[in-house]
N, C-alpha and C positions, 0 to 999 in steps of 0.2 A: 673800027669799034676794038679796044682791046679784049684779049681773050684771057680765060682763066691762067693762062700760063704767064701773062705780063708780068706779073707780080716777082714770080720767080726769074724771070729776066732781069727785071728790074736790079734784084740783089746780086745776078751773077753781072751784071755788067758794072756794079757800084765795085764790087771785089776785086773786078779785072782791073778796073783802073785804080785801086788802091794800090794793087801789086805793081800794076806797071811805074807808078808814080814813085814807089819806094827804091825802085831800080834804077831810074834817072832823073831823080831831084834831090835835092839837100835833105836831109833828115829834118823830119817837122815832130813837133810835139802833140799826140793826138790824145784828148780827156778819156780818161778810163772808162767814162760812160759811155761814150761813143762805141769803144772798142768793148762793151757788155763784161769789164772787169769789176765792176760795181757788183756788192752780192745780188743776186737772183736778177739780172739786167739783162736782157737780150743784146747782142751786138746789134749797131743800128742797120746794118744790112738786112738782119732777119727780124726786124720790128714791123708790126703792121702798123701803117698809118693811116689816120683816121681824120675827116673831116666833119664837124658838128654845124647841123642846117638846123636852125632855130633852139636858142638858148634862153628857156623860160625857167618858172621851178621844176617843171618836170624832167627836163636835159639835166639841170643843176643835180637833180637827185640821181640820175643816172649817170652821171659823170664820177660820182663818190664810188660806185662799184667798178668803172671801168678804167680810171685814172691809175689806179694801185696796181694793174696788169703791165708786167714788167716788158711784155713783149708788144706792148700796143703803144702808140707815141699820136696823142693828139698834135695837130698840126697846124687847123686852120678851123674858125668859128664863121658861121656866116647867120647873120639875123637883120630884117629889115628894121630894127630899132637900135639908134646909136648905144641908148643907154643898158640894152641887153648883149650888144655886141663888147662893149666894152667890159662890162660885168663877167662875160665869158672869159674874155682873154685874161682879166686879171685871175681868174681860178687855176685856168690852165698854167699861165704863167709861173705863179706861187706853186705850183706843184713840181712844175720841172726846174724851179729857180733860176730863170732867165725871161726872156721880152721875145721869144722868137715866134710866137703865136701869130697868124696872119690873118686879119680880118675882111671880111665880105658883106656887103650889102646886098646883093643879086647872088643868092648860092650858085648859078649856072657858072659864075666866076670859079667858084671854088672848084663845081665840077671839070671845068676844062686843064686842071692840073693833074698831069699822066703820074704824077709821084704820089698821088692821094688814092689808097685801096680801098677804104671803106668809108660809110659816112651811118653817122645815126640821123635821123630824122624825126626831130622834137618838136615841130611845127603846130600851128591849132590844125584841128580835125579837116579842115577842107582843103588842107596841104597836102596830108599824108601819101595819097596816091600818086599826083602830078609829083611830086619829088622824088618818090621812089621809083616811078618808072623812068624819069629822066635821068637819076643816079643809075640806074641799071642800064640803061640805055649809053651811058658814058663807059660803061666797065666796071661800076663798084659794085661789091658787095653791100648789101643794104641790112641796116636794122632799123627797124620803124617802131615808133610807139603807136600805140594802139590807139582808138578804132583805124585800122589802115586803110578802110575805104568809107565813105559815108553812105555809100550806095550799095546795090547787088551790083549793077555795072562796074563799078569803080573795083570791088573785089574779084570781079572776073578777070577786070583789064591788069590788073595788077600782077596778078596770078599767071595770067598768061605772058605778060612781060618778061617774067622772072623765069617761066619755062623758056621763053625763045633766046635769051639772053645767056640763060646759063648759071645765072648770078647767085650768089648766097643770099639767102632772104630769112630773118627772126623778124616776129612779130613780139612786140613788147607786152607780150603776153608771159610774163616773168613768173607766174604760179606753176608754171610747167615744168620749171625748174627749182620748185622749193619742195623742201623735204615732206611737210606733213601733208601737203595738198597729194603728193606721189604716194606716201603712204596711205592716204584715204581712198585713192583711184585703185591702187592694189590690193586693198583689204575688200573692196567693193567685186574687183574681179576674179578674187580669191575662191568666191563659194561659201566662204565661212559667216555671211549673214544672209545666207539662202539667195535664191532667186530674186535678183533686183527688180522691183516692181515699180519704183517714183525715185526722182532724184529734185532736188529744189536746187535752185541757181538765183541769188540773193541781187537784185537791181535796185536802182532809185527810182522812184517815183515817175514814169515818164512825163516830160514837158513838151510842149511847143511853142513859142514865142514869133510870130510874124510881124509884129511892129516895126517900128525903125526907132532908134534912138534920136535926139533932138541933133541937128548937124552942125559941128563946131569947125573952126578954124584949121583948115590942112595945114599941119605943120611940113616944113622946108624936107624936100625929099630925103637927105641926108641926117634930119631926126627921125623920121619915119615915113617909108616908103609905102604910102597907104595904098596905092596901085598894086604894090606887091604882095602889101598883108592881105589884101583882098584874094589875090592870085583868080582862081578859076570861079570863085564865088561869083555872085550877083553884085554889081556896082550900089553901094549907099554911103549914103555921107559920112564923112569920118565923124568918129564920137570917140575919146581918150577912154571912155568905159571900156571898149572894145578890145582897144590893144593892152589893157591892162589885166585882160582874163575875162572880162566882163561880156564875151562874145557866146559863153557855152548856154545851152536852149536855143539860141535861134536859129530856125531852120535854115536857115542859108551858109548857116558856118558849122553846123553841129552833126551828129549821127545817130539816127535812128531815135528821135524824141528822148535824147541822152538815155536810152535804153544801154547802150554800148558801153556806157561810163565803166559800169561793172560787168554787164552781161558779156564782154569780151573776153572778160577773165572767169568768170563764172559759169558762162555756159559753156565756154571751152571746156572746163576742167568736166564736165557732165558728158559734152561731146567724148572727152578721152576716155572716162571709166564707163562709158555704154560702147567702146570701142567703136565710135561712129565717125572717126576723123575723116572718112570719106563718102559720107552722107549728112544727113541732119533729118529732123522729125518732118513729118508729111503733114500734121494739120496745126493751126495755131488759133485757139478760141480765146478774145480777150473778157476778161471777167472784172469785176470793180477793183480786185486786189492783187490780181496776176492775169498772165499769160497762161494756158496751159497746152502744151505741145505733145503730140504725139508720134514716138517712132513706128517703124514699120516693124520692130519686134517686139512691139506690144508694151515698152518700157516707156511711162507718162513724165514728163519734162515739165515741173511747174517754177514758171520763171515769177518769181515774186516779189512786189513792191513793198519797198520797205520806208515807214512814216518817218522812221528816222535813223538813218544808214549809220550814222556815228553815234548812237546813242543804244540806248534799249530799244530790243527789237521782237517785237511777238513773234512767238514760236521758233526763236532762234535761241542758242546758248552766247548770250551776248559778250560773255568772259573770251570766246573764243577769237574775238576779234570782226572786223571789217574781212569783205568779199567772202563770207561764209558758203558752202554749200554743203548738203546734206545728202547721202546716198540709203536708201530703205528697200532693206528684203524682205523676205519670208520670215526669217529668223533672228533680225535684228537691223542696226543701223550704224552708221559713222557720220560724225560732223566736224568741219576743220575749219579755222579761220585764220587771217593774216597774224594772229599773235603766235604762231606755231603752234599751239595744244590741238589735241586731239581727244573728241568724247566717243565713246563707244558701245554699245549695247547689243547683245547680253553682257552681264559682267565676267563670264567668263571668257568669249573671245577677249573682252578688253585686258583681262589679267593674263592669256596668252602673248596679245600684243606687247604688252609691257614688260615680258620676258627679254623680248628681243625685237625692239623696235626700228632696229636699222638706223638709218642717218638720224642723227640729230636734226629737230625741228626747231629753228629759232627764230621762226617768222620771216619775213621776206629779206630776201637777199639778192638786191639785184647783180652783183657782181657774179653770180651762179649762171645766170642767164646770159649773161655777156661771155662770159668764159664758152658756155656751147657755142655762140655764134662765132667767136674768135677761132675756136679750136676747128671748128666747121670751113671758115675760112681757108685754113690750111689744109685739111683732109680733103675738103671739097664736097661733103659728105652735109645731109639735110637737117639742119636742128631742129628742134623738138617743135618749136614755133614757125616751122616753115610754111612757104605760102599757101600749101593745100590746106593745111591743118588751120591757117587762117582763113582760105576762101569758105570752106563749109561751116565753120563756127560762127564765122563775122555774118554770112548770108541767113544763118539761123537765127540770128540775132535782130537781123533788118525785117526777116517774116515777120517776127513776133512783134516787132515794131509797127510794122504796119496794119496787124491785125488791132492793135490798139487804137493809131490814127483813124483807120477805115471803122473801127467799131462793130467788126464782124467778122466770124472765121474765115481763114484763107487756107486754102490747099495747094500744096506747093510740089511740082514734079522734082524731088530731090538730084536728078540727070539735068534738065534744062535751066532749072531753078526759075522757070516762068508758073506765075499762079493758074490755076485750073478755073478756066469759066470766070475770070474776074479782071477785063478789061483796064477797069481804073487801076487796081492794085498793080497790075503790070506795067501802067504808064507812070509809076513812082517806081520803078526798079531803078532810074536814072534821072539824073538833072542836066540841064543844059549848061554848059559851061561857058563862062567869059573868056573873050581872047583879052588877057591881060598882058602880053608881051609888047615893049614899046621899043625893042632895038632886036 
């Protein structure tokens, strides 16, 4: 298995070979870009190579923030759908002005390449843990879209694999690196709002679909590899709606009754604000419009179901954008969302904040989160949304989702993540995995 030093060794090898070739061979003309002589472009031997696993709308969005990074070069794209592979290649080739991007239908062929340092995993939820584990075991550093695990067991399995392999891992919960969310967290922790007693995290209304769509003719494997699309999820007949994004909400494919769609972001920010990255709430009580969770320090977390998450939202400041969070203290509160703005009460605290707001808050910026990941690939330090941060915030979301599914209060041991005196809840901590490999 490649070690964390392999990337540096590969660079040294390339530099040595280049020097040797220059000494014994006829002079060659090397493009300036390969030598890093274009403005702000790192030499090829100093670039981090990237492979893409799963390229749909989400990964296309991520690449907008990654491709401009001059010390990163995307060299390969993998997807089980030919149309998406081809679209991904077109995006990457256009950016670099060449046709060099290699395509793979099976991502394990991509992982077999020793010249790829990192991967971004942006498949459907059912694949995030399995692909991340296989990538880490293949010696790759991993940026995985959220939810990173569709069960409590998967979150543990992924975090333990990252620990054992020593790889760098970043969960795609990019609000950890977005200025206005960081500012709201800092304000909550500053004491200027008094003692924080209640936090609000917005989520979609949970849902579970257990039916099957009608079976259709399965396409040729090179068009859609249906077996690999399903991956570790339970088998069911092919339907084109699944592969075009209609898998969301189905129990076999989705995470935590869809509660993690936003909860992986918003609950995560609340965890950060409460300085609870190494723990989680102890109790989870389902209500008609929320799940109320309680931390050991007495702070209440209200996971609020939004009836219209992209429109007007009861109890929230709609103008602040999607994925809002609010922290309420004895002497005031702060709320922020994806549009980049911050609302603060009392006015005196807001006025003080506006005098020196710190970083400019312009809303979402996936490039900043990706920059954190690639910087840590170089330094071998922990990114902000590392595997342990992911483990605890994701499991808190899963516990809330299971309380909603079972429609009863649950108590969890934050060290073992076992539910107290509830065998049925514990049986839902993991799901059977299908044997999907054919070679």
